[in-house]
Backbone as JSON Lines, residues from 0, in Angstrom:
{"i":0,"aa":"M","n":[87.63,76.1,144.69],"ca":[88.66,75.17,144.86],"c":[89.94,76.26,145.24]}
{"i":1,"aa":"E","n":[90.46,76.28,146.7],"ca":[91.1,77.46,147.02],"c":[92.23,76.45,147.39]}
{"i":2,"aa":"L","n":[93.8,77.1,146.37],"ca":[95.0,76.68,146.77],"c":[95.95,77.43,147.38]}
{"i":3,"aa":"A","n":[96.97,76.88,148.43],"ca":[97.25,78.04,148.94],"c":[98.33,78.69,148.4]}
{"i":4,"aa":"L","n":[98.35,80.15,148.53],"ca":[99.02,81.07,147.44],"c":[100.62,80.33,147.94]}
{"i":5,"aa":"F","n":[101.19,80.69,146.49],"ca":[102.37,80.11,146.45],"c":[102.92,78.47,146.77]}
{"i":6,"aa":"S","n":[102.36,78.04,146.76],"ca":[102.49,76.81,147.36],"c":[102.57,76.16,146.04]}
{"i":7,"aa":"G","n":[103.17,74.38,146.33],"ca":[103.32,73.8,144.93],"c":[102.36,73.86,144.15]}
{"i":8,"aa":"V","n":[101.11,73.24,144.48],"ca":[100.05,73.09,143.92],"c":[99.68,74.03,142.77]}
{"i":9,"aa":"W","n":[99.54,75.41,143.93],"ca":[99.59,76.97,143.39],"c":[100.26,77.07,142.34]}
{"i":10,"aa":"W","n":[101.61,77.18,142.04],"ca":[102.83,77.26,140.98],"c":[102.26,76.08,139.83]}
{"i":11,"aa":"A","n":[102.14,75.08,140.03],"ca":[102.03,74.12,139.11],"c":[100.68,74.39,138.11]}
{"i":12,"aa":"A","n":[99.45,74.83,138.94],"ca":[98.44,75.28,138.55],"c":[98.65,76.84,137.62]}
{"i":13,"aa":"L","n":[99.69,76.89,138.22],"ca":[99.57,78.85,136.93],"c":[100.37,78.5,135.7]}
{"i":14,"aa":"G","n":[101.51,77.09,136.22],"ca":[101.88,76.58,134.99],"c":[101.34,76.22,134.1]}
{"i":15,"aa":"S","n":[100.18,75.46,134.65],"ca":[99.0,75.02,133.44],"c":[98.7,75.92,132.95]}
{"i":16,"aa":"I","n":[98.54,77.4,133.61],"ca":[97.32,78.11,132.87],"c":[98.15,78.63,131.66]}
{"i":17,"aa":"V","n":[99.53,79.39,132.22],"ca":[100.28,79.89,130.82],"c":[100.72,79.4,130.08]}
{"i":18,"aa":"L","n":[100.51,77.45,130.3],"ca":[100.97,76.65,129.06],"c":[99.67,76.48,127.95]}
{"i":19,"aa":"A","n":[98.74,76.07,128.83],"ca":[97.77,75.95,127.98],"c":[97.2,77.28,127.34]}
{"i":20,"aa":"N","n":[97.27,78.87,128.04],"ca":[97.09,80.26,127.34],"c":[97.4,80.03,125.81]}
{"i":21,"aa":"I","n":[99.02,79.7,126.05],"ca":[100.12,79.99,124.84],"c":[99.63,78.96,123.65]}
{"i":22,"aa":"V","n":[99.63,78.02,124.27],"ca":[99.17,76.86,123.05],"c":[98.03,77.05,122.26]}
{"i":23,"aa":"L","n":[96.88,77.53,123.38],"ca":[96.18,77.54,122.8],"c":[96.18,78.76,122.06]}
{"i":24,"aa":"S","n":[96.79,79.84,121.57],"ca":[96.72,81.36,121.54],"c":[97.03,81.6,120.24]}
{"i":25,"aa":"G","n":[97.83,80.55,119.58],"ca":[98.48,79.94,118.24],"c":[97.89,80.85,117.46]}
{"i":26,"aa":"D","n":[96.73,81.0,117.35],"ca":[95.29,81.33,115.7],"c":[95.59,82.61,116.41]}
{"i":27,"aa":"N","n":[95.48,83.1,117.37],"ca":[95.16,84.78,118.03],"c":[96.17,85.61,117.56]}
{"i":28,"aa":"A","n":[97.78,84.55,117.99],"ca":[98.53,85.39,117.21],"c":[98.73,85.62,115.81]}
{"i":29,"aa":"V","n":[98.12,84.7,115.12],"ca":[98.44,85.07,113.95],"c":[97.18,86.16,113.45]}
{"i":30,"aa":"V","n":[96.13,86.25,114.3],"ca":[95.52,87.64,114.04],"c":[96.13,88.66,114.31]}
{"i":31,"aa":"I","n":[96.29,88.66,115.32],"ca":[97.24,89.95,116.39],"c":[98.45,90.33,114.85]}
{"i":32,"aa":"A","n":[98.66,89.86,114.1],"ca":[100.01,89.92,113.19],"c":[99.39,90.2,112.18]}
{"i":33,"aa":"M","n":[99.04,90.0,111.79],"ca":[98.13,89.96,110.56],"c":[97.21,91.71,110.79]}
{"i":34,"aa":"A","n":[96.5,91.87,111.54],"ca":[96.31,93.19,111.96],"c":[96.95,94.22,111.79]}
{"i":35,"aa":"A","n":[98.16,94.07,112.41],"ca":[99.31,95.04,112.94],"c":[100.07,95.11,111.9]}
{"i":36,"aa":"R","n":[100.21,94.25,111.17],"ca":[101.39,94.51,110.05],"c":[101.22,95.55,108.68]}
{"i":37,"aa":"K","n":[100.15,96.26,108.36],"ca":[99.93,96.98,107.67],"c":[100.24,98.48,108.43]}
{"i":38,"aa":"L","n":[100.34,98.49,109.34],"ca":[100.5,99.89,110.1],"c":[102.2,100.13,110.13]}
{"i":39,"aa":"P","n":[102.3,101.54,110.32],"ca":[103.39,102.46,110.06],"c":[104.31,101.19,111.49]}
{"i":40,"aa":"D","n":[105.54,101.54,111.07],"ca":[106.45,100.88,112.24],"c":[105.87,101.24,113.57]}
{"i":41,"aa":"N","n":[105.87,102.66,114.02],"ca":[105.92,103.38,114.81],"c":[104.64,102.89,115.64]}
{"i":42,"aa":"Q","n":[104.16,102.11,114.94],"ca":[102.22,101.99,115.4],"c":[101.68,100.64,115.35]}
{"i":43,"aa":"R","n":[103.36,99.81,115.11],"ca":[102.63,98.5,115.31],"c":[102.91,97.71,116.61]}
{"i":44,"aa":"S","n":[103.86,98.17,117.3],"ca":[104.36,97.33,118.74],"c":[103.08,98.1,119.57]}
{"i":45,"aa":"K","n":[102.54,99.54,119.67],"ca":[101.77,100.18,120.29],"c":[100.35,98.93,119.75]}
{"i":46,"aa":"A","n":[100.02,98.69,118.91],"ca":[98.69,98.03,118.33],"c":[98.8,96.84,119.28]}
{"i":47,"aa":"I","n":[100.02,95.92,119.08],"ca":[100.23,95.06,119.57],"c":[100.13,94.83,121.12]}
{"i":48,"aa":"F","n":[100.27,95.62,121.67],"ca":[100.91,95.44,123.27],"c":[98.99,95.58,123.6]}
{"i":49,"aa":"W","n":[98.1,96.84,123.06],"ca":[97.11,97.19,123.24],"c":[96.07,96.11,123.05]}
{"i":50,"aa":"G","n":[95.98,95.92,121.98],"ca":[95.27,94.41,121.47],"c":[95.8,93.33,122.31]}
{"i":51,"aa":"S","n":[96.77,93.06,122.34],"ca":[96.97,91.54,123.33],"c":[96.66,92.21,124.54]}
{"i":52,"aa":"A","n":[96.48,93.23,125.33],"ca":[96.55,93.61,126.39],"c":[94.79,93.22,127.19]}
{"i":53,"aa":"A","n":[93.93,94.29,126.0],"ca":[92.88,94.53,125.94],"c":[92.31,92.81,126.08]}
{"i":54,"aa":"A","n":[92.85,91.91,125.13],"ca":[92.32,90.72,124.58],"c":[92.31,89.63,125.95]}
{"i":55,"aa":"I","n":[93.37,89.64,126.26],"ca":[93.45,89.11,127.7],"c":[92.27,89.63,129.01]}
{"i":56,"aa":"V","n":[92.46,90.97,129.3],"ca":[91.06,91.04,130.06],"c":[89.9,90.17,129.36]}
{"i":57,"aa":"L","n":[89.21,90.95,128.19],"ca":[87.78,89.73,127.85],"c":[88.27,88.61,127.85]}
{"i":58,"aa":"R","n":[89.46,88.11,127.64],"ca":[89.34,86.44,127.9],"c":[88.97,86.05,129.39]}
{"i":59,"aa":"I","n":[89.64,86.94,130.36],"ca":[89.3,86.63,131.87],"c":[88.19,86.74,131.96]}
{"i":60,"aa":"V","n":[87.4,87.95,131.42],"ca":[85.43,87.59,131.7],"c":[85.01,86.52,130.99]}
{"i":61,"aa":"L","n":[85.33,86.09,130.07],"ca":[84.95,85.06,128.81],"c":[85.15,83.55,129.77]}
{"i":62,"aa":"T","n":[86.23,83.67,130.45],"ca":[86.51,82.72,131.06],"c":[85.3,82.2,132.31]}
{"i":63,"aa":"L","n":[85.19,83.13,132.99],"ca":[84.24,83.19,134.23],"c":[83.05,82.63,134.05]}
{"i":64,"aa":"V","n":[82.81,83.32,132.42],"ca":[81.04,82.22,132.18],"c":[81.63,81.35,131.04]}
{"i":65,"aa":"A","n":[82.46,80.75,130.55],"ca":[82.32,80.1,129.67],"c":[81.61,79.18,129.54]}
{"i":66,"aa":"V","n":[81.55,78.12,130.97],"ca":[80.46,76.97,130.51],"c":[79.11,77.52,130.29]}
{"i":67,"aa":"Q","n":[78.45,78.5,130.9],"ca":[76.95,79.12,130.46],"c":[76.53,79.66,129.15]}
{"i":68,"aa":"L","n":[78.23,80.36,128.49],"ca":[77.82,80.84,127.75],"c":[78.27,79.91,126.38]}
{"i":69,"aa":"L","n":[79.06,78.82,126.23],"ca":[79.03,77.48,125.13],"c":[77.76,77.18,125.14]}
{"i":70,"aa":"A","n":[76.74,76.91,126.13],"ca":[75.84,76.43,126.31],"c":[75.02,76.99,125.36]}
{"i":71,"aa":"L","n":[74.99,78.13,125.1],"ca":[73.88,78.98,124.38],"c":[74.51,78.92,122.96]}
{"i":72,"aa":"P","n":[72.81,78.6,122.02],"ca":[72.31,78.13,120.75],"c":[73.03,79.53,119.91]}
{"i":73,"aa":"Y","n":[73.64,79.05,118.94],"ca":[73.8,79.94,117.54],"c":[74.91,81.0,117.94]}
{"i":74,"aa":"L","n":[75.4,80.79,119.41],"ca":[76.32,81.73,119.78],"c":[77.85,81.26,118.59]}
{"i":75,"aa":"K","n":[77.76,80.29,118.45],"ca":[79.44,79.44,117.53],"c":[78.93,80.06,116.24]}
{"i":76,"aa":"I","n":[77.37,79.99,116.17],"ca":[77.05,80.2,114.19],"c":[77.48,81.43,113.99]}
{"i":77,"aa":"I","n":[77.53,82.6,115.13],"ca":[77.81,84.3,115.05],"c":[79.44,84.59,114.93]}
{"i":78,"aa":"G","n":[79.66,83.72,115.51],"ca":[81.27,83.6,115.99],"c":[82.23,83.71,114.52]}
{"i":79,"aa":"A","n":[81.54,81.88,113.66],"ca":[82.1,81.19,112.64],"c":[81.95,82.49,111.46]}
{"i":80,"aa":"L","n":[80.68,82.94,111.78],"ca":[80.32,84.32,110.74],"c":[81.44,85.12,110.78]}
{"i":81,"aa":"L","n":[81.36,85.79,111.96],"ca":[82.56,86.87,112.37],"c":[84.07,86.57,111.75]}
{"i":82,"aa":"L","n":[84.1,85.42,112.49],"ca":[85.9,84.88,111.45],"c":[85.52,85.07,110.07]}
{"i":83,"aa":"L","n":[84.62,84.23,109.84],"ca":[84.64,84.22,108.18],"c":[84.87,85.64,107.37]}
{"i":84,"aa":"Y","n":[84.3,86.81,108.1],"ca":[84.52,87.91,107.97],"c":[85.8,88.47,107.88]}
{"i":85,"aa":"I","n":[86.46,88.52,108.85],"ca":[87.87,89.02,109.56],"c":[88.8,88.3,108.51]}
{"i":86,"aa":"G","n":[88.7,86.49,108.31],"ca":[89.64,86.07,107.49],"c":[89.64,86.56,106.22]}
{"i":87,"aa":"V","n":[88.62,86.89,105.82],"ca":[87.82,87.55,104.36],"c":[89.02,88.92,104.09]}
{"i":88,"aa":"Q","n":[88.56,89.72,105.42],"ca":[89.01,91.63,105.08],"c":[90.63,91.07,105.18]}
{"i":89,"aa":"L","n":[91.25,90.47,106.28],"ca":[92.64,90.51,106.68],"c":[93.3,90.07,105.05]}
{"i":90,"aa":"L","n":[92.47,89.03,104.76],"ca":[93.8,88.51,103.42],"c":[93.12,89.72,102.28]}
{"i":91,"aa":"A","n":[92.37,89.98,102.24],"ca":[91.75,91.16,101.17],"c":[92.61,92.43,101.39]}
{"i":92,"aa":"E","n":[92.98,92.59,102.1],"ca":[93.71,93.96,102.66],"c":[95.37,93.56,102.7]}
{"i":93,"aa":"G","n":[95.4,92.48,102.84],"ca":[97.15,91.97,103.4],"c":[98.06,92.44,102.36]}
{"i":94,"aa":"D","n":[97.98,92.2,101.71],"ca":[98.78,92.72,100.13],"c":[98.62,94.35,99.47]}
{"i":95,"aa":"D","n":[97.63,94.8,99.85],"ca":[97.51,96.38,99.61],"c":[98.85,97.39,100.07]}
{"i":96,"aa":"D","n":[99.84,97.02,99.31],"ca":[100.96,97.74,99.7],"c":[100.76,99.45,99.14]}
{"i":97,"aa":"G","n":[99.47,99.52,98.49],"ca":[99.8,100.88,97.61],"c":[98.66,101.72,98.12]}
{"i":98,"aa":"E","n":[98.28,101.19,99.6],"ca":[97.36,101.9,100.48],"c":[97.74,103.23,100.83]}
{"i":99,"aa":"D","n":[96.68,104.57,100.76],"ca":[97.1,105.42,100.84],"c":[97.75,105.78,101.99]}
{"i":100,"aa":"D","n":[98.99,106.35,102.71],"ca":[99.84,106.72,104.18],"c":[99.15,107.7,104.4]}
{"i":101,"aa":"S","n":[98.07,108.44,103.73],"ca":[98.11,109.85,104.78],"c":[96.5,109.53,105.3]}
{"i":102,"aa":"K","n":[95.96,108.36,105.41],"ca":[95.12,107.99,106.47],"c":[95.34,108.54,108.02]}
{"i":103,"aa":"P","n":[94.62,108.72,109.05],"ca":[95.37,109.49,110.28],"c":[95.39,107.67,110.45]}
{"i":104,"aa":"V","n":[96.85,107.87,111.1],"ca":[97.53,106.32,111.68],"c":[96.46,106.36,113.17]}
{"i":105,"aa":"K","n":[95.99,107.01,113.65],"ca":[95.11,106.9,114.58],"c":[94.13,105.67,114.59]}
{"i":106,"aa":"D","n":[93.26,106.45,113.35],"ca":[92.24,105.6,112.94],"c":[92.83,104.16,112.15]}
{"i":107,"aa":"G","n":[93.92,103.94,111.98],"ca":[94.19,102.67,111.49],"c":[94.44,101.65,112.74]}
{"i":108,"aa":"M","n":[95.31,102.17,113.92],"ca":[95.65,101.29,115.27],"c":[94.46,101.16,115.5]}
{"i":109,"aa":"M","n":[93.79,102.16,115.85],"ca":[92.04,101.58,116.69],"c":[91.46,100.38,115.76]}
{"i":110,"aa":"A","n":[91.67,100.81,114.2],"ca":[90.61,99.57,113.76],"c":[91.58,98.03,113.92]}
{"i":111,"aa":"A","n":[92.86,98.14,113.82],"ca":[93.75,97.15,114.02],"c":[93.64,96.12,115.64]}
{"i":112,"aa":"V","n":[93.12,97.51,116.75],"ca":[92.96,97.02,118.05],"c":[91.62,96.05,117.74]}
{"i":113,"aa":"R","n":[91.26,96.95,117.39],"ca":[89.42,96.36,117.5],"c":[89.12,94.95,116.56]}
{"i":114,"aa":"T","n":[89.92,94.65,115.51],"ca":[89.82,93.34,114.77],"c":[90.68,92.49,116.22]}
{"i":115,"aa":"I","n":[91.67,92.74,116.62],"ca":[92.32,91.88,116.77],"c":[91.14,91.48,118.75]}
{"i":116,"aa":"L","n":[90.51,92.35,118.82],"ca":[89.47,92.27,119.68],"c":[88.5,91.34,119.57]}
{"i":117,"aa":"I","n":[88.05,91.53,119.03],"ca":[86.94,90.6,118.14],"c":[86.85,89.29,117.81]}
{"i":118,"aa":"A","n":[88.03,89.65,116.89],"ca":[88.67,87.98,116.54],"c":[89.27,86.8,117.63]}
{"i":119,"aa":"D","n":[89.66,87.42,118.9],"ca":[90.08,86.94,120.08],"c":[89.2,86.49,120.84]}
{"i":120,"aa":"L","n":[88.03,87.22,120.8],"ca":[86.58,86.84,121.87],"c":[86.32,85.68,120.93]}
{"i":121,"aa":"V","n":[85.83,85.91,119.62],"ca":[85.6,84.43,119.29],"c":[86.12,83.75,119.23]}
{"i":122,"aa":"M","n":[87.29,83.64,119.03],"ca":[88.51,82.05,118.91],"c":[88.61,81.73,120.18]}
{"i":123,"aa":"S","n":[88.13,82.38,121.4],"ca":[88.44,82.04,122.93],"c":[87.58,81.4,123.46]}
{"i":124,"aa":"L","n":[86.02,81.08,122.63],"ca":[84.99,80.48,123.22],"c":[85.53,78.94,123.39]}
{"i":125,"aa":"D","n":[86.27,78.21,122.73],"ca":[86.38,77.17,123.19],"c":[87.41,76.76,124.6]}
{"i":126,"aa":"N","n":[88.76,78.03,123.6],"ca":[90.39,77.75,124.62],"c":[89.99,78.15,126.04]}
{"i":127,"aa":"V","n":[89.02,78.95,126.83],"ca":[88.73,79.24,127.82],"c":[88.34,78.15,128.33]}
{"i":128,"aa":"I","n":[87.93,77.29,128.08],"ca":[87.58,76.17,128.73],"c":[88.5,75.03,129.81]}
{"i":129,"aa":"A","n":[89.8,75.05,128.5],"ca":[91.18,74.57,129.0],"c":[91.75,75.17,130.14]}
{"i":130,"aa":"V","n":[91.69,76.7,129.49],"ca":[92.24,77.61,130.7],"c":[91.5,77.38,131.8]}
{"i":131,"aa":"A","n":[89.96,77.63,132.45],"ca":[89.61,77.78,133.5],"c":[89.53,76.06,134.07]}
{"i":132,"aa":"A","n":[89.53,75.28,133.33],"ca":[90.31,73.98,134.23],"c":[91.55,73.97,134.92]}
{"i":133,"aa":"A","n":[92.5,74.72,134.34],"ca":[93.49,74.9,134.64],"c":[92.87,75.45,136.32]}
{"i":134,"aa":"A","n":[92.46,76.32,136.13],"ca":[92.62,77.78,136.87],"c":[92.1,76.83,138.25]}
{"i":135,"aa":"K","n":[91.46,75.69,137.98],"ca":[90.62,74.88,139.06],"c":[89.68,76.26,140.19]}
{"i":136,"aa":"G","n":[88.78,76.65,139.23],"ca":[87.8,77.61,139.78],"c":[88.51,78.59,140.98]}
{"i":137,"aa":"N","n":[90.18,79.18,140.95],"ca":[90.62,80.18,141.7],"c":[90.82,81.26,140.93]}
{"i":138,"aa":"T","n":[90.0,82.06,140.85],"ca":[89.72,83.44,139.83],"c":[90.99,84.26,139.97]}
{"i":139,"aa":"T","n":[91.68,84.31,141.07],"ca":[92.93,85.25,141.34],"c":[93.92,84.72,140.49]}
{"i":140,"aa":"L","n":[94.15,83.09,140.53],"ca":[95.36,82.22,139.47],"c":[94.96,82.26,137.91]}
{"i":141,"aa":"L","n":[93.39,82.92,137.91],"ca":[93.26,82.75,136.66],"c":[93.74,83.86,136.1]}
{"i":142,"aa":"I","n":[93.47,85.37,137.01],"ca":[93.93,86.44,136.15],"c":[95.54,86.38,136.37]}
{"i":143,"aa":"I","n":[95.88,86.11,137.01],"ca":[97.54,85.97,137.47],"c":[98.22,85.01,136.32]}
{"i":144,"aa":"G","n":[97.92,84.5,135.7],"ca":[97.74,83.32,134.8],"c":[97.93,83.65,133.75]}
{"i":145,"aa":"L","n":[96.85,84.49,133.06],"ca":[96.55,84.72,131.9],"c":[97.4,86.39,131.69]}
{"i":146,"aa":"A","n":[97.26,86.65,132.69],"ca":[98.41,88.19,132.65],"c":[99.78,88.28,132.28]}
{"i":147,"aa":"V","n":[100.34,86.9,133.03],"ca":[101.98,86.68,132.78],"c":[101.88,85.89,131.35]}
{"i":148,"aa":"S","n":[100.6,85.63,130.96],"ca":[100.67,85.28,129.41],"c":[100.86,86.44,128.45]}
{"i":149,"aa":"I","n":[100.62,87.64,128.41],"ca":[101.0,88.25,127.62],"c":[101.98,89.25,126.94]}
{"i":150,"aa":"P","n":[103.24,88.82,127.71],"ca":[104.3,89.46,127.06],"c":[104.54,88.33,126.48]}
{"i":151,"aa":"L","n":[104.45,86.86,126.48],"ca":[104.8,86.01,125.47],"c":[103.42,85.78,124.51]}
{"i":152,"aa":"I","n":[102.71,86.32,124.1],"ca":[101.47,86.51,123.47],"c":[102.53,87.66,122.43]}
{"i":153,"aa":"I","n":[102.5,88.89,122.77],"ca":[103.28,89.82,122.16],"c":[104.35,89.08,121.51]}
{"i":154,"aa":"F","n":[105.28,88.35,121.94],"ca":[106.71,87.97,121.54],"c":[106.21,87.3,120.35]}
{"i":155,"aa":"G","n":[105.68,86.51,120.55],"ca":[105.02,85.14,119.37],"c":[104.31,86.2,118.03]}
{"i":156,"aa":"S","n":[103.74,87.1,118.4],"ca":[102.8,87.93,117.17],"c":[104.05,88.77,116.3]}
{"i":157,"aa":"T","n":[104.93,89.45,117.31],"ca":[105.72,89.97,116.57],"c":[106.69,89.74,115.79]}
{"i":158,"aa":"L","n":[107.15,88.51,116.29],"ca":[108.14,87.69,115.83],"c":[107.23,87.08,114.16]}
{"i":159,"aa":"L","n":[106.11,86.46,114.44],"ca":[105.12,86.14,112.88],"c":[105.3,87.08,112.0]}
{"i":160,"aa":"M","n":[104.92,88.61,112.44],"ca":[104.56,89.56,111.75],"c":[105.74,90.25,110.57]}
{"i":161,"aa":"K","n":[106.85,89.79,111.62],"ca":[107.88,89.8,110.81],"c":[108.39,88.57,109.72]}
{"i":162,"aa":"V","n":[107.81,87.48,110.25],"ca":[108.17,86.57,108.84],"c":[106.77,86.75,108.15]}
{"i":163,"aa":"M","n":[105.77,87.31,108.69],"ca":[105.1,87.53,107.28],"c":[105.17,89.02,106.22]}
{"i":164,"aa":"D","n":[106.2,89.49,106.82],"ca":[106.74,90.48,105.73],"c":[107.58,89.96,104.99]}
{"i":165,"aa":"R","n":[108.38,89.11,105.35],"ca":[109.43,88.38,104.44],"c":[108.43,87.5,103.9]}
{"i":166,"aa":"F","n":[107.63,86.73,104.18],"ca":[106.96,85.88,103.38],"c":[105.59,85.64,103.22]}
{"i":167,"aa":"P","n":[104.9,86.77,102.47],"ca":[103.66,86.98,102.22],"c":[102.3,86.19,102.39]}
{"i":168,"aa":"I","n":[103.5,84.87,101.72],"ca":[102.23,83.32,101.6],"c":[101.88,83.38,102.99]}
{"i":169,"aa":"I","n":[102.38,83.62,104.17],"ca":[102.03,83.53,105.69],"c":[100.87,84.13,106.13]}
{"i":170,"aa":"I","n":[100.28,85.27,105.31],"ca":[98.83,85.34,105.41],"c":[97.86,84.95,104.45]}
{"i":171,"aa":"T","n":[97.74,84.6,103.66],"ca":[96.94,83.6,103.0],"c":[96.79,82.33,103.86]}
{"i":172,"aa":"L","n":[97.84,81.57,104.57],"ca":[97.66,80.56,105.6],"c":[96.97,81.34,106.99]}
{"i":173,"aa":"G","n":[97.23,81.65,107.05],"ca":[96.8,82.79,108.29],"c":[95.46,83.1,108.34]}
{"i":174,"aa":"A","n":[94.99,83.72,107.58],"ca":[93.62,83.48,106.46],"c":[92.57,82.18,107.14]}
{"i":175,"aa":"A","n":[93.39,81.52,106.12],"ca":[92.76,80.1,105.92],"c":[92.56,79.38,107.53]}
{"i":176,"aa":"L","n":[93.46,79.75,108.35],"ca":[93.6,78.89,109.21],"c":[92.15,79.82,110.37]}
{"i":177,"aa":"L","n":[91.85,80.93,110.17],"ca":[90.7,81.49,110.67],"c":[89.27,80.71,110.1]}
{"i":178,"aa":"G","n":[89.36,80.93,108.29],"ca":[88.41,80.09,108.14],"c":[88.08,78.71,108.44]}
{"i":179,"aa":"F","n":[89.05,77.87,108.81],"ca":[89.06,76.72,109.58],"c":[88.52,76.93,110.55]}
{"i":180,"aa":"L","n":[89.14,77.29,111.41],"ca":[88.43,77.85,112.8],"c":[86.93,77.6,113.11]}
{"i":181,"aa":"A","n":[86.25,79.05,111.69],"ca":[84.74,79.34,111.68],"c":[84.35,77.68,111.04]}
{"i":182,"aa":"G","n":[85.04,77.2,110.36],"ca":[84.24,75.98,110.06],"c":[83.91,74.99,111.3]}
{"i":183,"aa":"E","n":[84.66,74.81,111.7],"ca":[84.99,74.08,113.28],"c":[83.83,74.67,114.23]}
{"i":184,"aa":"M","n":[83.72,75.96,114.08],"ca":[82.9,76.45,115.0],"c":[81.25,76.12,114.69]}
{"i":185,"aa":"F","n":[81.19,76.53,113.58],"ca":[79.48,76.29,112.86],"c":[78.86,75.06,113.49]}
{"i":186,"aa":"V","n":[79.96,73.75,112.81],"ca":[79.26,72.41,113.45],"c":[79.23,71.86,114.53]}
{"i":187,"aa":"T","n":[79.58,72.78,115.41],"ca":[79.81,72.48,117.24],"c":[79.17,73.57,118.01]}
{"i":188,"aa":"D","n":[78.32,74.06,116.9],"ca":[77.28,74.93,118.04],"c":[75.86,74.2,118.72]}
{"i":189,"aa":"P","n":[75.57,74.46,119.56],"ca":[74.51,73.18,119.88],"c":[73.16,73.44,119.51]}
{"i":190,"aa":"S","n":[72.89,74.37,118.4],"ca":[72.28,74.17,117.53],"c":[72.15,73.5,116.38]}
{"i":191,"aa":"T","n":[73.5,73.38,116.26],"ca":[73.96,72.44,114.33],"c":[74.28,70.99,115.05]}
{"i":192,"aa":"A","n":[74.81,70.81,116.47],"ca":[75.47,69.84,116.31],"c":[74.88,68.53,116.25]}
{"i":193,"aa":"A","n":[73.81,68.35,116.72],"ca":[73.12,66.91,116.13],"c":[73.03,66.63,114.72]}
{"i":194,"aa":"F","n":[72.68,67.8,114.38],"ca":[72.29,67.35,112.5],"c":[74.05,67.14,111.75]}
{"i":195,"aa":"F","n":[74.63,67.9,111.97],"ca":[76.32,67.2,111.5],"c":[76.63,66.0,112.13]}
{"i":196,"aa":"A","n":[76.55,65.97,113.31],"ca":[76.65,64.46,113.97],"c":[76.35,63.43,113.04]}
{"i":197,"aa":"K","n":[75.38,63.45,112.37],"ca":[74.54,62.63,111.52],"c":[75.38,62.5,109.73]}
{"i":198,"aa":"L","n":[76.12,63.66,109.28],"ca":[76.74,63.77,108.65],"c":[78.22,63.32,108.69]}
{"i":199,"aa":"E","n":[78.7,62.48,108.05],"ca":[80.11,61.78,107.82],"c":[80.95,62.95,107.76]}
{"i":200,"aa":"G","n":[82.12,62.71,108.33],"ca":[83.52,63.17,108.01],"c":[83.24,65.13,108.11]}
{"i":201,"aa":"S","n":[81.92,65.57,108.64],"ca":[81.66,66.57,108.61],"c":[82.41,67.75,109.68]}
{"i":202,"aa":"H","n":[83.07,66.9,110.68],"ca":[83.83,67.69,110.99],"c":[85.43,67.85,110.63]}
{"i":203,"aa":"T","n":[85.27,67.28,109.61],"ca":[86.73,67.25,108.23],"c":[86.05,68.71,107.43]}
{"i":204,"aa":"W","n":[85.57,67.96,106.28],"ca":[85.0,69.04,105.22],"c":[84.65,70.28,105.61]}
{"i":205,"aa":"A","n":[83.87,70.7,106.74],"ca":[82.94,71.78,107.3],"c":[84.85,72.95,107.41]}
{"i":206,"aa":"P","n":[85.87,72.8,108.32],"ca":[86.68,73.4,108.26],"c":[87.42,73.74,107.47]}
{"i":207,"aa":"V","n":[87.75,72.72,106.08],"ca":[88.37,73.14,105.04],"c":[87.7,74.01,104.05]}
{"i":208,"aa":"L","n":[86.03,73.42,104.28],"ca":[85.13,74.27,103.23],"c":[85.61,75.45,104.09]}
{"i":209,"aa":"G","n":[85.47,76.27,104.94],"ca":[85.47,77.35,105.81],"c":[87.03,77.92,105.77]}
{"i":210,"aa":"A","n":[88.02,77.64,105.09],"ca":[89.26,78.09,104.6],"c":[89.23,78.4,103.29]}
{"i":211,"aa":"V","n":[88.54,77.16,102.12],"ca":[88.19,77.82,101.03],"c":[87.58,78.94,101.1]}
{"i":212,"aa":"I","n":[86.67,79.11,101.54],"ca":[85.8,79.94,101.11],"c":[86.62,81.42,101.29]}
{"i":213,"aa":"V","n":[87.44,81.59,102.93],"ca":[87.53,82.56,102.7],"c":[89.09,83.0,102.2]}
{"i":214,"aa":"V","n":[90.1,81.89,101.9],"ca":[90.74,81.78,100.56],"c":[90.43,82.64,99.3]}
{"i":215,"aa":"V","n":[89.28,81.92,98.5],"ca":[88.72,81.98,97.69],"c":[88.71,83.68,97.65]}
{"i":216,"aa":"I","n":[87.66,84.27,98.33],"ca":[87.1,85.19,98.62],"c":[88.22,86.3,98.42]}
{"i":217,"aa":"G","n":[88.72,85.98,99.55],"ca":[89.92,87.0,100.43],"c":[90.48,87.19,99.26]}
{"i":218,"aa":"T","n":[91.24,86.23,98.48],"ca":[91.9,86.68,97.3],"c":[91.31,87.35,96.3]}
{"i":219,"aa":"W","n":[89.89,87.39,95.72],"ca":[89.18,87.71,94.66],"c":[89.62,88.78,94.86]}
{"i":220,"aa":"L","n":[89.03,89.79,96.39],"ca":[88.37,91.03,96.42],"c":[89.99,91.7,96.77]}
{"i":221,"aa":"A","n":[91.36,90.73,96.99],"ca":[92.34,92.0,96.67],"c":[92.5,92.13,95.25]}
{"i":222,"aa":"R","n":[92.83,91.06,94.75],"ca":[92.92,91.58,92.75],"c":[92.01,92.44,92.37]}
{"i":223,"aa":"R","n":[90.84,92.12,92.83],"ca":[89.63,93.37,92.65],"c":[90.17,94.89,93.31]}
{"i":224,"aa":"H","n":[90.28,94.62,94.49],"ca":[90.95,96.53,95.11],"c":[92.49,96.64,94.37]}
{"i":225,"aa":"K","n":[92.96,95.79,93.64],"ca":[94.37,96.22,93.45],"c":[94.24,96.77,91.93]}
{"i":226,"aa":"A","n":[93.08,95.85,91.18],"ca":[92.75,96.19,89.58],"c":[92.08,97.59,89.36]}
{"i":227,"aa":"V","n":[91.24,97.87,90.53],"ca":[91.03,99.32,90.83],"c":[91.98,100.3,90.82]}
{"i":228,"aa":"A","n":[92.53,99.75,91.61],"ca":[93.3,100.9,92.05],"c":[94.45,101.36,90.59]}
């Protein structure tokens, strides 16, 4: 669908893309904040910026092929397992205040950016459908809308990271959110959707189970790491 540049409909569609992306990126902001909070102050903003910018680029590509990707069996299952791993890893490292600061900062920042990219890519599988619908098939409008969202996502991630520093419980809640999303993805994969549709309440208990798994394993690993240290 072609939209006249800067027309009222064009601006309305742009606003829809930005709004949809911001609303659907709340969980992504959690990952960005959790991944960057362990870095030195002078590296945090860089990790958030490059992680967010690269994630948006990947999201643009993903949005263009979203319908085809979501129809592939086992894709969401793989994504769910990745989210469980990331959630456990972030929680296990969340309270590691005794980490050796001699580790190269560059490696730490690149690891954070990598975590942001993988998590954003996985969590955006469902979100991009709404963004693609808002773009009405206009690729230029889609790119502009997602690009405009970058500073807003960065601001949200930076603010959330400061809250995490003051209230560590937010880290646990953030990790639980990833587990919750993993559970949702697992039961909605094309290869498992029919099976779980027959199980009463599966779309409720599966996400909750995912959250519990992440919190229990992540907390256990964090305590074990502290005991060894």
